[in-house]
C-alpha positions in Angstrom: -5.7 5.7 -24.3 -3.9 2.9 -22.5 -1.0 5.3 -21.6 -3.6 7.7 -20.0 -5.3 5.0 -18.0 -1.9 3.9 -16.8 -1.0 7.3 -15.6 -4.3 7.7 -13.9 -3.9 4.5 -11.9 -0.3 5.6 -11.0 -1.6 8.9 -9.9 -4.1 7.5 -7.8 -1.6 5.1 -6.2 0.7 8.0 -5.5 -2.3 10.0 -3.9 -2.9 6.9 -1.5 0.8 7.0 -0.5 0.6 10.7 0.3 -2.6 10.2 2.1 -1.0 7.5 4.3 1.7 9.8 5.2 -0.7 12.6 6.4 -2.7 10.0 8.3 0.5 9.8 10.6 0.1 13.3 11.9 -3.1 12.8 13.7 -3.6 12.5 17.6 -4.7 8.7 17.2 -3.2 5.5 18.6 -0.2 3.9 17.2 -2.2 1.1 16.0 -4.6 3.3 14.2 -1.6 5.0 12.5 -0.2 1.8 11.6 -3.5 0.7 10.0 -3.8 3.8 7.8 -0.1 3.7 6.6 -0.5 0.0 5.9 -3.8 0.2 4.1 -2.6 3.4 2.1 0.8 1.8 1.3 -0.6 -1.4 0.1 -3.3 0.0 -1.9 -1.2 2.6 -3.5 1.5 0.2 -4.4 -0.9 -2.1 -6.0 -2.4 0.7 -8.1 1.0 1.6 -9.2 1.9 -1.8 -10.2 -1.7 -2.0 -11.9 -0.6 1.0 -14.0 2.6 -0.7 -15.0 0.5 -3.7 -15.9 -1.4 -1.7 -18.4 1.7 -0.1 -20.0 3.7 -3.5 -20.0 1.1 -6.5 -20.6 3.6 -8.7 -21.6 5.1 -8.6 -18.1 1.9 -9.7 -16.4 3.1 -12.8 -14.6 5.9 -10.8 -12.8 3.5 -8.0 -12.0 0.9 -10.3 -10.8 3.5 -11.8 -8.5 4.3 -8.5 -7.2 0.8 -7.6 -6.5 0.1 -10.8 -4.5 3.3 -10.4 -2.6 2.3 -6.8 -1.7 -1.1 -8.0 -0.6 0.1 -10.8 1.6 3.4 -9.4 3.1 2.3 -5.9 3.7 -0.8 -7.2 5.5 1.3 -9.7 7.5 4.0 -7.1 8.4 1.2 -4.6 9.5 -0.3 -7.2 11.9 3.1 -8.0 13.3 4.0 -4.4 13.9 0.4 -3.7 15.4 1.0 -6.7 17.7 4.4 -5.8 18.8 3.3 -2.1 19.3 0.5 -3.2 21.6 2.8 -5.5 23.6 5.1 -2.6 24.3 2.5 -0.4 25.5 0.9 -3.1 27.8 4.1 -3.4 29.8 
């Protein structure tokens, strides 16, 4: 049962990764595209790590650190990239 739940979490995470890539093909602004790929990548990666957490519960400290690092650094990196992108277009 836990193996199936783990695979479902990983599958949903993979879906978010693919969904983020398809968001890049629209005619929206660069900042919107960065937002979509940032959210999809962060959420997909966290769900994949949560799936690993279900399969390997003894490794919870390392997996929790990975989830927290992804949540913080992907958010910060997305903000910096969006800020630099808007500075380039304003010139």
